[in-house]
Backbone as XML, in Angstrom:
<?xml version="1.0"?>
<chain id="A" units="angstrom">
  <residue number="1" name="UNK">
    <atom name="N" x="0.836" y="-1.180" z="0.000"/>
    <atom name="CA" x="0.000" y="0.000" z="0.000"/>
    <atom name="C" x="0.880" y="1.243" z="0.000"/>
  </residue>
  <residue number="2" name="UNK">
    <atom name="N" x="0.488" y="2.225" z="-0.798"/>
    <atom name="CA" x="1.239" y="3.467" z="-0.893"/>
    <atom name="C" x="0.829" y="4.449" z="0.201"/>
  </residue>
  <residue number="3" name="UNK">
    <atom name="N" x="1.744" y="5.318" z="0.553"/>
    <atom name="CA" x="1.447" y="6.398" z="1.489"/>
    <atom name="C" x="0.440" y="7.349" z="0.847"/>
  </residue>
  <residue number="4" name="UNK">
    <atom name="N" x="-0.175" y="8.193" z="1.664"/>
    <atom name="CA" x="-1.161" y="9.154" z="1.149"/>
    <atom name="C" x="-0.558" y="10.148" z="0.167"/>
  </residue>
  <residue number="5" name="UNK">
    <atom name="N" x="0.708" y="10.473" z="0.327"/>
    <atom name="CA" x="1.381" y="11.455" z="-0.516"/>
    <atom name="C" x="2.697" y="10.847" z="-1.023"/>
  </residue>
  <residue number="6" name="UNK">
    <atom name="N" x="2.603" y="9.857" z="-1.914"/>
    <atom name="CA" x="3.823" y="9.165" z="-2.337"/>
    <atom name="C" x="4.712" y="10.014" z="-3.237"/>
  </residue>
  <residue number="7" name="UNK">
    <atom name="N" x="6.000" y="9.730" z="-3.155"/>
    <atom name="CA" x="6.960" y="10.325" z="-4.076"/>
    <atom name="C" x="6.866" y="9.567" z="-5.396"/>
  </residue>
  <residue number="8" name="UNK">
    <atom name="N" x="7.358" y="10.149" z="-6.485"/>
    <atom name="CA" x="7.389" y="9.400" z="-7.745"/>
    <atom name="C" x="8.159" y="8.086" z="-7.613"/>
  </residue>
  <residue number="9" name="UNK">
    <atom name="N" x="9.214" y="8.090" z="-6.832"/>
    <atom name="CA" x="10.007" y="6.880" z="-6.631"/>
    <atom name="C" x="9.190" y="5.793" z="-5.931"/>
  </residue>
  <residue number="10" name="UNK">
    <atom name="N" x="8.394" y="6.173" z="-4.940"/>
    <atom name="CA" x="7.548" y="5.199" z="-4.244"/>
    <atom name="C" x="6.486" y="4.628" z="-5.181"/>
  </residue>
  <residue number="11" name="UNK">
    <atom name="N" x="5.926" y="5.473" z="-6.032"/>
    <atom name="CA" x="4.941" y="4.996" z="-7.005"/>
    <atom name="C" x="5.611" y="4.014" z="-7.958"/>
  </residue>
  <residue number="12" name="UNK">
    <atom name="N" x="6.795" y="4.364" z="-8.444"/>
    <atom name="CA" x="7.532" y="3.494" z="-9.355"/>
    <atom name="C" x="7.788" y="2.120" z="-8.726"/>
  </residue>
  <residue number="13" name="UNK">
    <atom name="N" x="8.254" y="2.109" z="-7.485"/>
    <atom name="CA" x="8.539" y="0.846" z="-6.801"/>
    <atom name="C" x="7.282" y="-0.017" z="-6.679"/>
  </residue>
  <residue number="14" name="UNK">
    <atom name="N" x="6.155" y="0.610" z="-6.372"/>
    <atom name="CA" x="4.892" y="-0.134" z="-6.232"/>
    <atom name="C" x="4.437" y="-0.691" z="-7.585"/>
  </residue>
  <residue number="15" name="UNK">
    <atom name="N" x="4.546" y="0.129" z="-8.638"/>
    <atom name="CA" x="4.144" y="-0.327" z="-9.986"/>
    <atom name="C" x="5.030" y="-1.486" z="-10.437"/>
  </residue>
  <residue number="16" name="UNK">
    <atom name="N" x="6.309" y="-1.415" z="-10.090"/>
    <atom name="CA" x="7.250" y="-2.480" z="-10.485"/>
    <atom name="C" x="6.899" y="-3.841" z="-9.889"/>
  </residue>
  <residue number="17" name="UNK">
    <atom name="N" x="6.183" y="-3.857" z="-8.774"/>
    <atom name="CA" x="5.787" y="-5.129" z="-8.175"/>
    <atom name="C" x="4.901" y="-5.932" z="-9.121"/>
  </residue>
  <residue number="18" name="UNK">
    <atom name="N" x="4.052" y="-5.259" z="-9.885"/>
    <atom name="CA" x="3.155" y="-5.950" z="-10.824"/>
    <atom name="C" x="3.651" y="-5.875" z="-12.262"/>
  </residue>
  <residue number="19" name="UNK">
    <atom name="N" x="4.469" y="-4.870" z="-12.549"/>
    <atom name="CA" x="4.976" y="-4.656" z="-13.911"/>
    <atom name="C" x="6.484" y="-4.422" z="-13.838"/>
  </residue>
  <residue number="20" name="UNK">
    <atom name="N" x="7.262" y="-5.499" z="-13.636"/>
    <atom name="CA" x="8.696" y="-5.347" z="-13.377"/>
    <atom name="C" x="9.510" y="-4.759" z="-14.531"/>
  </residue>
  <residue number="21" name="UNK">
    <atom name="N" x="8.957" y="-4.722" z="-15.733"/>
    <atom name="CA" x="9.730" y="-4.219" z="-16.873"/>
    <atom name="C" x="9.403" y="-2.770" z="-17.216"/>
  </residue>
  <residue number="22" name="UNK">
    <atom name="N" x="8.557" y="-2.125" z="-16.431"/>
    <atom name="CA" x="8.202" y="-0.738" z="-16.724"/>
    <atom name="C" x="9.383" y="0.177" z="-16.370"/>
  </residue>
  <residue number="23" name="UNK">
    <atom name="N" x="9.550" y="1.213" z="-17.148"/>
    <atom name="CA" x="10.672" y="2.115" z="-16.881"/>
    <atom name="C" x="10.267" y="3.210" z="-15.905"/>
  </residue>
  <residue number="24" name="UNK">
    <atom name="N" x="11.252" y="3.710" z="-15.208"/>
    <atom name="CA" x="11.046" y="4.820" z="-14.274"/>
    <atom name="C" x="10.501" y="6.036" z="-15.032"/>
  </residue>
  <residue number="25" name="UNK">
    <atom name="N" x="11.051" y="6.295" z="-16.224"/>
    <atom name="CA" x="10.622" y="7.448" z="-17.024"/>
    <atom name="C" x="9.136" y="7.351" z="-17.380"/>
  </residue>
  <residue number="26" name="UNK">
    <atom name="N" x="8.650" y="6.157" z="-17.671"/>
    <atom name="CA" x="7.234" y="5.967" z="-18.004"/>
    <atom name="C" x="6.349" y="6.313" z="-16.819"/>
  </residue>
  <residue number="27" name="UNK">
    <atom name="N" x="6.735" y="5.870" z="-15.638"/>
    <atom name="CA" x="5.952" y="6.163" z="-14.437"/>
    <atom name="C" x="5.959" y="7.655" z="-14.163"/>
  </residue>
  <residue number="28" name="UNK">
    <atom name="N" x="7.116" y="8.272" z="-14.206"/>
    <atom name="CA" x="7.219" y="9.709" z="-13.927"/>
    <atom name="C" x="6.431" y="10.522" z="-14.957"/>
  </residue>
  <residue number="29" name="UNK">
    <atom name="N" x="6.561" y="10.149" z="-16.212"/>
    <atom name="CA" x="5.849" y="10.858" z="-17.285"/>
    <atom name="C" x="4.336" y="10.762" z="-17.084"/>
  </residue>
  <residue number="30" name="UNK">
    <atom name="N" x="3.861" y="9.586" z="-16.709"/>
    <atom name="CA" x="2.423" y="9.409" z="-16.507"/>
    <atom name="C" x="1.915" y="10.123" z="-15.257"/>
  </residue>
  <residue number="31" name="UNK">
    <atom name="N" x="2.722" y="10.192" z="-14.212"/>
    <atom name="CA" x="2.339" y="10.977" z="-13.040"/>
    <atom name="C" x="2.159" y="12.448" z="-13.428"/>
  </residue>
  <residue number="32" name="UNK">
    <atom name="N" x="3.112" y="12.961" z="-14.193"/>
    <atom name="CA" x="3.015" y="14.354" z="-14.641"/>
    <atom name="C" x="1.805" y="14.573" z="-15.540"/>
  </residue>
  <residue number="33" name="UNK">
    <atom name="N" x="1.532" y="13.639" z="-16.418"/>
    <atom name="CA" x="0.377" y="13.738" z="-17.310"/>
    <atom name="C" x="-0.928" y="13.728" z="-16.517"/>
  </residue>
  <residue number="34" name="UNK">
    <atom name="N" x="-1.045" y="12.825" z="-15.558"/>
    <atom name="CA" x="-2.250" y="12.762" z="-14.723"/>
    <atom name="C" x="-2.431" y="14.058" z="-13.920"/>
  </residue>
  <residue number="35" name="UNK">
    <atom name="N" x="-1.324" y="14.639" z="-13.456"/>
    <atom name="CA" x="-1.408" y="15.907" z="-12.724"/>
    <atom name="C" x="-1.838" y="17.032" z="-13.667"/>
  </residue>
  <residue number="36" name="UNK">
    <atom name="N" x="-1.296" y="17.055" z="-14.886"/>
    <atom name="CA" x="-1.689" y="18.081" z="-15.859"/>
    <atom name="C" x="-3.169" y="17.981" z="-16.205"/>
  </residue>
  <residue number="37" name="UNK">
    <atom name="N" x="-3.683" y="16.779" z="-16.263"/>
    <atom name="CA" x="-5.108" y="16.556" z="-16.563"/>
    <atom name="C" x="-6.018" y="16.828" z="-15.369"/>
  </residue>
  <residue number="38" name="UNK">
    <atom name="N" x="-5.442" y="17.029" z="-14.203"/>
    <atom name="CA" x="-6.220" y="17.279" z="-13.008"/>
    <atom name="C" x="-6.751" y="16.021" z="-12.347"/>
  </residue>
  <residue number="39" name="UNK">
    <atom name="N" x="-6.177" y="14.865" z="-12.690"/>
    <atom name="CA" x="-6.606" y="13.604" z="-12.098"/>
    <atom name="C" x="-5.800" y="13.257" z="-10.837"/>
  </residue>
  <residue number="40" name="UNK">
    <atom name="N" x="-4.670" y="13.894" z="-10.682"/>
    <atom name="CA" x="-3.827" y="13.790" z="-9.498"/>
    <atom name="C" x="-3.399" y="15.200" z="-9.126"/>
  </residue>
  <residue number="41" name="UNK">
    <atom name="N" x="-3.076" y="15.392" z="-7.871"/>
    <atom name="CA" x="-2.519" y="16.678" z="-7.457"/>
    <atom name="C" x="-1.020" y="16.512" z="-7.249"/>
  </residue>
  <residue number="42" name="UNK">
    <atom name="N" x="-0.267" y="17.452" z="-7.773"/>
    <atom name="CA" x="1.181" y="17.485" z="-7.595"/>
    <atom name="C" x="1.472" y="18.382" z="-6.410"/>
  </residue>
  <residue number="43" name="UNK">
    <atom name="N" x="2.232" y="17.882" z="-5.444"/>
    <atom name="CA" x="2.581" y="18.651" z="-4.248"/>
    <atom name="C" x="4.088" y="18.900" z="-4.297"/>
  </residue>
  <residue number="44" name="UNK">
    <atom name="N" x="4.472" y="20.137" z="-4.579"/>
    <atom name="CA" x="5.886" y="20.506" z="-4.598"/>
    <atom name="C" x="6.328" y="20.739" z="-3.164"/>
  </residue>
  <residue number="45" name="UNK">
    <atom name="N" x="7.343" y="20.015" z="-2.734"/>
    <atom name="CA" x="7.825" y="20.095" z="-1.357"/>
    <atom name="C" x="9.195" y="20.766" z="-1.360"/>
  </residue>
  <residue number="46" name="UNK">
    <atom name="N" x="9.297" y="21.960" z="-0.766"/>
    <atom name="CA" x="10.610" y="22.623" z="-0.713"/>
    <atom name="C" x="11.635" y="21.755" z="0.009"/>
  </residue>
  <residue number="47" name="UNK">
    <atom name="N" x="12.813" y="21.641" z="-0.558"/>
    <atom name="CA" x="13.908" y="20.862" z="0.032"/>
    <atom name="C" x="13.571" y="19.391" z="0.230"/>
  </residue>
  <residue number="48" name="UNK">
    <atom name="N" x="12.645" y="18.869" z="-0.569"/>
    <atom name="CA" x="12.280" y="17.455" z="-0.464"/>
    <atom name="C" x="11.751" y="16.952" z="-1.797"/>
  </residue>
  <residue number="49" name="UNK">
    <atom name="N" x="11.457" y="15.684" z="-1.838"/>
    <atom name="CA" x="10.922" y="15.076" z="-3.056"/>
    <atom name="C" x="9.483" y="15.524" z="-3.275"/>
  </residue>
  <residue number="50" name="UNK">
    <atom name="N" x="9.153" y="15.824" z="-4.519"/>
    <atom name="CA" x="7.770" y="16.150" z="-4.841"/>
    <atom name="C" x="6.888" y="14.953" z="-4.522"/>
  </residue>
  <residue number="51" name="UNK">
    <atom name="N" x="5.632" y="15.221" z="-4.308"/>
    <atom name="CA" x="4.659" y="14.182" z="-3.957"/>
    <atom name="C" x="3.455" y="14.294" z="-4.876"/>
  </residue>
  <residue number="52" name="UNK">
    <atom name="N" x="2.637" y="13.257" z="-4.869"/>
    <atom name="CA" x="1.376" y="13.238" z="-5.604"/>
    <atom name="C" x="0.291" y="12.737" z="-4.678"/>
  </residue>
  <residue number="53" name="UNK">
    <atom name="N" x="-0.939" y="13.165" z="-4.948"/>
    <atom name="CA" x="-2.057" y="12.700" z="-4.143"/>
    <atom name="C" x="-3.337" y="12.725" z="-4.952"/>
  </residue>
  <residue number="54" name="UNK">
    <atom name="N" x="-4.322" y="11.979" z="-4.459"/>
    <atom name="CA" x="-5.616" y="11.895" z="-5.135"/>
    <atom name="C" x="-6.575" y="13.005" z="-4.699"/>
  </residue>
  <residue number="55" name="UNK">
    <atom name="N" x="-6.337" y="13.591" z="-3.548"/>
    <atom name="CA" x="-7.218" y="14.658" z="-3.062"/>
    <atom name="C" x="-6.999" y="15.907" z="-3.922"/>
  </residue>
  <residue number="56" name="UNK">
    <atom name="N" x="-8.057" y="16.373" z="-4.565"/>
    <atom name="CA" x="-7.932" y="17.464" z="-5.531"/>
    <atom name="C" x="-8.455" y="18.809" z="-5.046"/>
  </residue>
  <residue number="57" name="UNK">
    <atom name="N" x="-9.183" y="18.833" z="-3.930"/>
    <atom name="CA" x="-9.690" y="20.117" z="-3.443"/>
    <atom name="C" x="-8.533" y="20.930" z="-2.860"/>
  </residue>
  <residue number="58" name="UNK">
    <atom name="N" x="-8.631" y="22.259" z="-2.901"/>
    <atom name="CA" x="-7.555" y="23.080" z="-2.335"/>
    <atom name="C" x="-7.429" y="22.830" z="-0.831"/>
  </residue>
  <residue number="59" name="UNK">
    <atom name="N" x="-6.225" y="22.546" z="-0.382"/>
    <atom name="CA" x="-5.977" y="22.324" z="1.031"/>
    <atom name="C" x="-4.492" y="22.516" z="1.317"/>
  </residue>
  <residue number="60" name="UNK">
    <atom name="N" x="-4.172" y="22.596" z="2.584"/>
    <atom name="CA" x="-2.803" y="22.803" z="3.026"/>
    <atom name="C" x="-2.192" y="21.477" z="3.484"/>
  </residue>
  <residue number="61" name="UNK">
    <atom name="N" x="-0.870" y="21.498" z="3.640"/>
    <atom name="CA" x="-0.150" y="20.290" z="4.035"/>
    <atom name="C" x="0.740" y="20.539" z="5.235"/>
  </residue>
  <residue number="62" name="UNK">
    <atom name="N" x="1.010" y="19.459" z="5.962"/>
    <atom name="CA" x="1.955" y="19.431" z="7.068"/>
    <atom name="C" x="3.118" y="18.545" z="6.631"/>
  </residue>
  <residue number="63" name="UNK">
    <atom name="N" x="4.332" y="18.996" z="6.819"/>
    <atom name="CA" x="5.511" y="18.218" z="6.431"/>
    <atom name="C" x="6.392" y="18.032" z="7.653"/>
  </residue>
  <residue number="64" name="UNK">
    <atom name="N" x="6.656" y="16.776" z="8.001"/>
    <atom name="CA" x="7.519" y="16.478" z="9.136"/>
    <atom name="C" x="8.973" y="16.731" z="8.725"/>
  </residue>
  <residue number="65" name="UNK">
    <atom name="N" x="9.631" y="17.615" z="9.451"/>
    <atom name="CA" x="11.015" y="17.958" z="9.119"/>
    <atom name="C" x="12.000" y="16.860" z="9.519"/>
  </residue>
  <residue number="66" name="UNK">
    <atom name="N" x="11.532" y="15.863" z="10.271"/>
    <atom name="CA" x="12.398" y="14.753" z="10.680"/>
    <atom name="C" x="12.309" y="13.585" z="9.675"/>
  </residue>
  <residue number="67" name="UNK">
    <atom name="N" x="11.099" y="13.065" z="9.443"/>
    <atom name="CA" x="10.951" y="11.880" z="8.587"/>
    <atom name="C" x="10.514" y="12.223" z="7.162"/>
  </residue>
  <residue number="68" name="UNK">
    <atom name="N" x="10.033" y="13.448" z="6.941"/>
    <atom name="CA" x="9.651" y="13.873" z="5.595"/>
    <atom name="C" x="8.245" y="13.502" z="5.175"/>
  </residue>
  <residue number="69" name="UNK">
    <atom name="N" x="7.484" y="12.827" z="6.055"/>
    <atom name="CA" x="6.113" y="12.472" z="5.674"/>
    <atom name="C" x="5.264" y="13.720" z="5.511"/>
  </residue>
  <residue number="70" name="UNK">
    <atom name="N" x="4.258" y="13.603" z="4.638"/>
    <atom name="CA" x="3.339" y="14.700" z="4.347"/>
    <atom name="C" x="1.951" y="14.280" z="4.807"/>
  </residue>
  <residue number="71" name="UNK">
    <atom name="N" x="1.247" y="15.209" z="5.441"/>
    <atom name="CA" x="-0.111" y="14.977" z="5.916"/>
    <atom name="C" x="-0.991" y="16.117" z="5.429"/>
  </residue>
  <residue number="72" name="UNK">
    <atom name="N" x="-2.277" y="15.849" z="5.248"/>
    <atom name="CA" x="-3.226" y="16.915" z="4.947"/>
    <atom name="C" x="-3.503" y="17.693" z="6.225"/>
  </residue>
  <residue number="73" name="UNK">
    <atom name="N" x="-3.489" y="19.006" z="6.142"/>
    <atom name="CA" x="-3.826" y="19.857" z="7.287"/>
    <atom name="C" x="-5.338" y="20.044" z="7.285"/>
  </residue>
  <residue number="74" name="UNK">
    <atom name="N" x="-5.964" y="19.655" z="8.352"/>
    <atom name="CA" x="-7.420" y="19.765" z="8.453"/>
    <atom name="C" x="-7.792" y="21.155" z="8.960"/>
  </residue>
  <residue number="75" name="UNK">
    <atom name="N" x="-7.846" y="22.083" z="8.029"/>
    <atom name="CA" x="-8.230" y="23.459" z="8.319"/>
    <atom name="C" x="-8.814" y="24.057" z="7.054"/>
  </residue>
  <residue number="76" name="UNK">
    <atom name="N" x="-9.638" y="25.068" z="7.175"/>
    <atom name="CA" x="-10.247" y="25.654" z="5.978"/>
    <atom name="C" x="-9.195" y="26.289" z="5.064"/>
  </residue>
  <residue number="77" name="UNK">
    <atom name="N" x="-9.377" y="26.128" z="3.782"/>
    <atom name="CA" x="-8.515" y="26.753" z="2.788"/>
    <atom name="C" x="-8.962" y="28.200" z="2.629"/>
  </residue>
  <residue number="78" name="UNK">
    <atom name="N" x="-8.047" y="29.134" z="2.723"/>
    <atom name="CA" x="-8.373" y="30.561" z="2.660"/>
    <atom name="C" x="-8.174" y="31.090" z="1.245"/>
  </residue>
  <residue number="79" name="UNK">
    <atom name="N" x="-9.268" y="31.148" z="0.481"/>
    <atom name="CA" x="-9.211" y="31.655" z="-0.896"/>
    <atom name="C" x="-8.788" y="33.119" z="-0.946"/>
  </residue>
  <residue number="80" name="UNK">
    <atom name="N" x="-9.031" y="33.851" z="0.142"/>
    <atom name="CA" x="-8.756" y="35.293" z="0.131"/>
    <atom name="C" x="-7.315" y="35.629" z="0.505"/>
  </residue>
  <residue number="81" name="UNK">
    <atom name="N" x="-6.504" y="34.648" z="0.858"/>
    <atom name="CA" x="-5.142" y="34.930" z="1.296"/>
    <atom name="C" x="-4.361" y="35.817" z="0.317"/>
  </residue>
  <residue number="82" name="UNK">
    <atom name="N" x="-4.415" y="35.564" z="-0.998"/>
    <atom name="CA" x="-3.659" y="36.436" z="-1.916"/>
    <atom name="C" x="-4.091" y="37.905" z="-1.860"/>
  </residue>
  <residue number="83" name="UNK">
    <atom name="N" x="-5.333" y="38.183" z="-1.481"/>
    <atom name="CA" x="-5.798" y="39.559" z="-1.383"/>
    <atom name="C" x="-5.071" y="40.314" z="-0.285"/>
  </residue>
  <residue number="84" name="UNK">
    <atom name="N" x="-4.538" y="39.601" z="0.701"/>
    <atom name="CA" x="-3.857" y="40.215" z="1.832"/>
    <atom name="C" x="-2.374" y="40.446" z="1.571"/>
  </residue>
  <residue number="85" name="UNK">
    <atom name="N" x="-1.907" y="39.996" z="0.422"/>
    <atom name="CA" x="-0.501" y="40.132" z="0.077"/>
    <atom name="C" x="-0.209" y="41.571" z="-0.336"/>
  </residue>
  <residue number="86" name="UNK">
    <atom name="N" x="0.673" y="42.218" z="0.381"/>
    <atom name="CA" x="1.071" y="43.572" z="0.011"/>
    <atom name="C" x="2.131" y="43.501" z="-1.072"/>
  </residue>
  <residue number="87" name="UNK">
    <atom name="N" x="1.741" y="43.735" z="-2.308"/>
    <atom name="CA" x="2.671" y="43.566" z="-3.431"/>
    <atom name="C" x="3.139" y="44.905" z="-3.962"/>
  </residue>
  <residue number="88" name="UNK">
    <atom name="N" x="4.440" y="45.078" z="-3.990"/>
    <atom name="CA" x="5.019" y="46.292" z="-4.570"/>
    <atom name="C" x="5.798" y="45.980" z="-5.841"/>
  </residue>
  <residue number="89" name="UNK">
    <atom name="N" x="5.757" y="44.744" z="-6.278"/>
    <atom name="CA" x="6.533" y="44.316" z="-7.441"/>
    <atom name="C" x="5.703" y="44.156" z="-8.700"/>
  </residue>
  <residue number="90" name="UNK">
    <atom name="N" x="4.410" y="44.434" z="-8.637"/>
    <atom name="CA" x="3.554" y="44.247" z="-9.798"/>
    <atom name="C" x="3.233" y="42.786" z="-10.055"/>
  </residue>
  <residue number="91" name="UNK">
    <atom name="N" x="3.342" y="41.968" z="-9.036"/>
    <atom name="CA" x="3.117" y="40.526" z="-9.159"/>
    <atom name="C" x="1.632" y="40.233" z="-9.117"/>
  </residue>
  <residue number="92" name="UNK">
    <atom name="N" x="1.152" y="39.408" z="-10.041"/>
    <atom name="CA" x="-0.252" y="38.988" z="-10.056"/>
    <atom name="C" x="-0.342" y="37.577" z="-9.494"/>
  </residue>
  <residue number="93" name="UNK">
    <atom name="N" x="-0.936" y="37.434" z="-8.335"/>
    <atom name="CA" x="-1.063" y="36.135" z="-7.673"/>
    <atom name="C" x="-2.204" y="35.359" z="-8.323"/>
  </residue>
  <residue number="94" name="UNK">
    <atom name="N" x="-1.927" y="34.112" z="-8.687"/>
    <atom name="CA" x="-2.951" y="33.260" z="-9.305"/>
    <atom name="C" x="-3.319" y="32.076" z="-8.425"/>
  </residue>
  <residue number="95" name="UNK">
    <atom name="N" x="-2.675" y="31.945" z="-7.294"/>
    <atom name="CA" x="-2.964" y="30.853" z="-6.365"/>
    <atom name="C" x="-1.912" y="30.827" z="-5.278"/>
  </residue>
  <residue number="96" name="UNK">
    <atom name="N" x="-2.066" y="29.914" z="-4.348"/>
    <atom name="CA" x="-1.058" y="29.789" z="-3.301"/>
    <atom name="C" x="-1.003" y="28.362" z="-2.779"/>
  </residue>
  <residue number="97" name="UNK">
    <atom name="N" x="0.189" y="27.998" z="-2.320"/>
    <atom name="CA" x="0.442" y="26.701" z="-1.707"/>
    <atom name="C" x="1.063" y="26.970" z="-0.348"/>
  </residue>
  <residue number="98" name="UNK">
    <atom name="N" x="0.609" y="26.276" z="0.663"/>
    <atom name="CA" x="1.175" y="26.440" z="1.993"/>
    <atom name="C" x="1.512" y="25.063" z="2.539"/>
  </residue>
  <residue number="99" name="UNK">
    <atom name="N" x="2.753" y="24.917" z="2.999"/>
    <atom name="CA" x="3.176" y="23.693" z="3.662"/>
    <atom name="C" x="3.709" y="24.091" z="5.034"/>
  </residue>
  <residue number="100" name="UNK">
    <atom name="N" x="3.055" y="23.598" z="6.076"/>
    <atom name="CA" x="3.507" y="23.838" z="7.435"/>
    <atom name="C" x="4.549" y="22.789" z="7.778"/>
  </residue>
  <residue number="101" name="UNK">
    <atom name="N" x="5.603" y="23.181" z="8.463"/>
    <atom name="CA" x="6.644" y="22.229" z="8.850"/>
    <atom name="C" x="6.655" y="22.057" z="10.363"/>
  </residue>
  <residue number="102" name="UNK">
    <atom name="N" x="7.122" y="20.917" z="10.804"/>
    <atom name="CA" x="7.206" y="20.608" z="12.224"/>
    <atom name="C" x="7.548" y="19.140" z="12.398"/>
  </residue>
  <residue number="103" name="UNK">
    <atom name="N" x="7.173" y="18.576" z="13.516"/>
    <atom name="CA" x="7.433" y="17.165" z="13.782"/>
    <atom name="C" x="6.122" y="16.410" z="13.919"/>
  </residue>
  <residue number="104" name="UNK">
    <atom name="N" x="6.022" y="15.277" z="13.239"/>
    <atom name="CA" x="4.828" y="14.439" z="13.341"/>
    <atom name="C" x="4.810" y="13.748" z="14.708"/>
  </residue>
  <residue number="105" name="UNK">
    <atom name="N" x="3.699" y="13.145" z="15.045"/>
    <atom name="CA" x="3.561" y="12.517" z="16.362"/>
    <atom name="C" x="4.553" y="11.371" z="16.552"/>
  </residue>
  <residue number="106" name="UNK">
    <atom name="N" x="4.836" y="10.599" z="15.502"/>
    <atom name="CA" x="5.803" y="9.499" z="15.624"/>
    <atom name="C" x="7.204" y="10.023" z="15.923"/>
  </residue>
  <residue number="107" name="UNK">
    <atom name="N" x="7.617" y="11.065" z="15.219"/>
    <atom name="CA" x="8.961" y="11.617" z="15.429"/>
    <atom name="C" x="9.063" y="12.323" z="16.777"/>
  </residue>
  <residue number="108" name="UNK">
    <atom name="N" x="7.994" y="12.966" z="17.235"/>
    <atom name="CA" x="7.985" y="13.584" z="18.558"/>
    <atom name="C" x="8.119" y="12.513" z="19.640"/>
  </residue>
  <residue number="109" name="UNK">
    <atom name="N" x="7.395" y="11.386" z="19.462"/>
    <atom name="CA" x="7.473" y="10.285" z="20.433"/>
    <atom name="C" x="8.877" y="9.694" z="20.448"/>
  </residue>
  <residue number="110" name="UNK">
    <atom name="N" x="9.479" y="9.526" z="19.278"/>
    <atom name="CA" x="10.835" y="8.977" z="19.206"/>
    <atom name="C" x="11.828" y="9.919" z="19.886"/>
  </residue>
  <residue number="111" name="UNK">
    <atom name="N" x="11.652" y="11.211" z="19.718"/>
    <atom name="CA" x="12.545" y="12.193" z="20.352"/>
    <atom name="C" x="12.386" y="12.147" z="21.870"/>
  </residue>
  <residue number="112" name="UNK">
    <atom name="N" x="11.135" y="12.005" z="22.352"/>
    <atom name="CA" x="10.898" y="11.901" z="23.804"/>
    <atom name="C" x="11.577" y="10.649" z="24.366"/>
  </residue>
  <residue number="113" name="UNK">
    <atom name="N" x="11.436" y="9.514" z="23.643"/>
    <atom name="CA" x="12.057" y="8.266" z="24.105"/>
    <atom name="C" x="13.570" y="8.399" z="24.150"/>
  </residue>
  <residue number="114" name="UNK">
    <atom name="N" x="14.133" y="9.019" z="23.111"/>
    <atom name="CA" x="15.591" y="9.208" z="23.068"/>
    <atom name="C" x="16.058" y="10.093" z="24.210"/>
  </residue>
  <residue number="115" name="UNK">
    <atom name="N" x="15.288" y="11.130" z="24.520"/>
    <atom name="CA" x="15.632" y="12.040" z="25.613"/>
    <atom name="C" x="15.569" y="11.319" z="26.959"/>
  </residue>
  <residue number="116" name="UNK">
    <atom name="N" x="14.598" y="10.442" z="27.116"/>
    <atom name="CA" x="14.458" y="9.703" z="28.377"/>
    <atom name="C" x="15.591" y="8.701" z="28.556"/>
  </residue>
  <residue number="117" name="UNK">
    <atom name="N" x="16.084" y="8.140" z="27.449"/>
    <atom name="CA" x="17.193" y="7.182" z="27.529"/>
    <atom name="C" x="18.509" y="7.880" z="27.824"/>
  </residue>
  <residue number="118" name="UNK">
    <atom name="N" x="18.527" y="9.186" z="27.539"/>
    <atom name="CA" x="19.704" y="9.979" z="27.849"/>
    <atom name="C" x="20.630" y="10.030" z="26.734"/>
  </residue>
</chain>
């Protein structure tokens, strides 16, 4: 089973289980095509591997800075956020992406255990 926000490499590895002769380029090309068609969402992750997901409604993400996992942030998407941007550069905002960073519950628990062990 794939993670909720798999990397292209994770998708490739899963596809190879049933189709061992498929090329990495074919998988990557098809992921990009599905994203262009709006059948998948492409999640660009700063300083990390891009991800893909099936959830297509506008929403925010949480990225664990320790393990790199991506989670959907359960909060309302603010369509008006670009209106609050004070722009002095003549930039026309057409959308926005927000990724919150921090530590997931598993990594926080592991850090607590490590701290207790000394």
